[in-house]
C-alpha positions as CSV (number, residue, x, y, z in Angstrom):
1,M,203.2,18.1,58.6
2,K,205.4,21.2,58.8
3,N,207.4,20.0,55.8
4,L,204.2,19.4,53.8
5,F,203.0,23.0,54.5
6,L,206.4,24.3,53.6
7,L,206.4,22.4,50.3
8,F,202.9,23.7,49.5
9,T,204.0,27.3,50.3
10,V,206.9,27.0,47.9
11,M,205.1,25.2,45.1
12,A,201.7,27.0,45.1
13,P,203.1,30.2,43.5
14,L,204.7,28.1,40.8
15,W,201.5,26.3,40.0
16,L,199.6,29.6,40.0
17,S,202.2,31.1,37.8
18,A,201.9,28.3,35.2
19,Q,198.1,28.7,35.2
20,Q,198.4,32.4,34.9
21,S,200.8,32.1,31.9
22,L,198.3,30.0,30.0
23,N,195.4,32.3,31.0
24,R,197.4,35.3,29.7
25,F,198.1,33.4,26.5
26,F,194.3,32.8,26.1
27,D,193.6,36.4,26.9
28,K,196.3,37.7,24.5
29,Y,194.9,35.9,21.5
30,A,191.1,35.6,22.2
31,G,189.2,37.7,19.7
32,T,192.2,38.3,17.5
33,Q,192.0,37.9,13.8
34,G,192.2,34.2,12.9
35,F,191.5,33.0,16.4
36,T,188.4,31.5,18.0
37,S,188.1,31.1,21.7
38,V,185.6,29.1,23.8
39,N,185.2,29.3,27.6
40,V,183.0,26.9,29.6
41,S,182.6,27.9,33.2
42,A,182.2,25.7,36.2
43,D,178.6,27.0,36.5
44,L,177.6,25.1,33.4
45,Y,179.0,21.9,34.8
46,D,177.2,22.6,38.1
47,M,174.0,22.8,36.2
48,F,174.8,19.5,34.5
49,A,175.7,17.9,37.8
50,S,172.5,19.0,39.4
51,M,170.4,17.1,36.8
52,D,168.8,13.8,37.6
53,F,170.4,11.0,35.5
54,E,168.1,8.2,36.6
55,G,168.0,5.6,33.9
56,D,171.1,7.0,32.1
57,E,174.0,5.1,33.6
58,E,176.6,6.5,31.1
59,L,175.9,10.2,32.0
60,A,175.7,9.3,35.7
61,A,179.2,7.6,35.4
62,V,180.6,10.7,33.7
63,K,179.3,12.8,36.5
64,E,181.0,10.6,39.1
65,A,184.3,10.6,37.2
66,I,184.5,14.4,37.3
67,I,185.3,15.3,40.9
68,D,185.6,19.0,40.6
69,F,185.2,20.8,37.2
70,K,186.6,24.3,37.2
71,G,186.5,25.2,33.5
72,L,187.3,24.5,29.9
73,Q,189.1,26.8,27.5
74,V,189.7,26.2,23.9
75,L,191.7,28.5,21.6
76,T,192.1,27.8,17.9
77,F,193.9,29.6,15.1
78,E,193.3,28.9,11.5
79,D,194.4,31.0,8.6
80,K,195.4,29.3,5.4
81,E,196.8,32.6,4.0
82,Q,199.3,32.9,6.8
83,R,200.9,29.5,6.3
84,G,203.3,28.6,9.0
85,Q,201.9,31.1,11.5
86,A,200.0,28.4,13.4
87,L,203.2,26.6,14.3
88,K,204.5,29.9,15.8
89,Y,201.6,29.9,18.2
90,Y,202.1,26.1,19.0
91,D,205.7,26.8,19.9
92,E,204.8,29.8,22.0
93,A,202.2,27.9,24.0
94,L,204.5,24.9,24.4
95,E,207.2,27.2,25.7
96,L,204.9,28.6,28.4
97,L,204.3,25.2,29.9
98,P,206.2,24.3,33.0
99,R,207.2,20.8,31.7
100,N,208.3,19.6,35.2
101,E,204.7,20.0,36.4
102,Y,203.0,18.0,33.6
103,T,203.3,14.5,32.4
104,E,203.2,14.0,28.7
105,M,200.6,11.3,28.0
106,V,200.6,11.4,24.2
107,S,203.0,12.9,21.8
108,V,202.6,12.7,18.0
109,T,205.1,14.3,15.8
110,S,205.2,14.1,12.0
111,P,206.4,16.4,9.3
112,D,202.8,17.8,9.0
113,D,201.4,17.7,12.6
114,N,202.3,18.0,16.2
115,V,200.0,16.8,19.0
116,R,200.7,16.7,22.7
117,I,198.4,15.7,25.5
118,L,199.7,16.6,29.0
119,T,198.2,16.1,32.4
120,R,199.0,17.4,35.9
121,S,198.4,15.3,39.0
122,Q,198.9,16.0,42.6
123,Q,197.3,12.8,43.8
124,E,197.6,9.2,42.6
125,G,194.8,8.4,40.1
126,I,193.4,11.9,40.0
127,V,194.2,14.3,37.2
128,D,194.0,18.0,38.1
129,N,194.5,19.6,34.6
130,V,194.6,18.4,31.0
131,L,196.2,20.2,28.2
132,I,195.9,19.4,24.5
133,L,198.1,21.1,22.0
134,V,197.8,20.6,18.3
135,G,199.8,22.5,15.7
136,N,200.6,22.3,12.0
137,A,201.3,24.8,9.2
138,E,197.7,26.0,9.0
139,E,196.0,25.3,12.4
140,F,196.7,25.6,16.1
141,V,194.5,24.3,18.9
142,L,195.0,24.6,22.6
143,V,192.5,23.0,25.0
144,Q,192.8,23.3,28.7
145,V,190.5,21.3,31.0
146,D,190.8,22.5,34.6
147,G,189.3,20.3,37.4
148,R,189.8,17.0,39.1
149,F,189.1,13.8,37.3
150,D,189.2,10.2,38.5
151,L,191.4,8.2,36.0
152,S,190.1,4.8,37.0
153,R,186.5,5.9,36.4
154,L,187.3,7.6,33.1
155,S,189.1,4.4,32.1
156,D,186.1,2.3,32.9
157,L,184.0,4.7,30.8
158,A,186.3,4.4,27.9
159,K,186.0,0.6,28.0
160,D,182.3,0.9,28.0
161,F,182.3,3.3,25.1
162,D,180.1,1.8,22.4
163,M,180.9,3.2,18.9
164,E,178.3,0.9,17.3
165,K,175.6,2.4,19.6
166,I,176.7,5.9,18.5
167,H,176.5,5.0,14.8
168,E,173.1,3.5,15.3
169,K,171.9,6.7,17.0
170,R,173.3,8.9,14.3
171,E,171.6,6.8,11.6
172,E,168.4,6.9,13.5
173,M,168.6,10.7,13.8
174,Q,169.4,11.1,10.1
175,K,166.4,9.0,9.1
176,K,164.1,11.2,11.3
177,G,165.6,14.3,9.7
178,K,164.8,13.2,6.1
């Protein structure tokens, strides 16, 4: 137990430092020319979680998969006139990431696009943080989802995801709109 406490004491500042680096990155560019930022607080999720999902099994399952939602941040840059600038922001954000704390789940690299999805876990089967980075010559996107998510429940949700049902709903809504 003493060793576990010592490990936590040593590692906690590193985790906080990594989180603070990304938060400073968001703060640095939010509201700057070419950037759009979105912040979703835990309060919104708490409101969602307090709703009654009787009869809607899919929403109830999403609620159960999210153990502790702390927030969502999205930062995008798009400026076709400053071609290549977006890749600079992608590289800057990637450099801030403490790679030893995150597991790269998906990496797509092509001459035109770079995509990385990274997760951080402190407990088997539970993800504590998800980062999505997208960069190309004209666009940069950074998404940070902070909270605790049960991977097995999210996996079950993905299996049950019914694209046909979504298309039917969309067509139904379009018909009502016309």
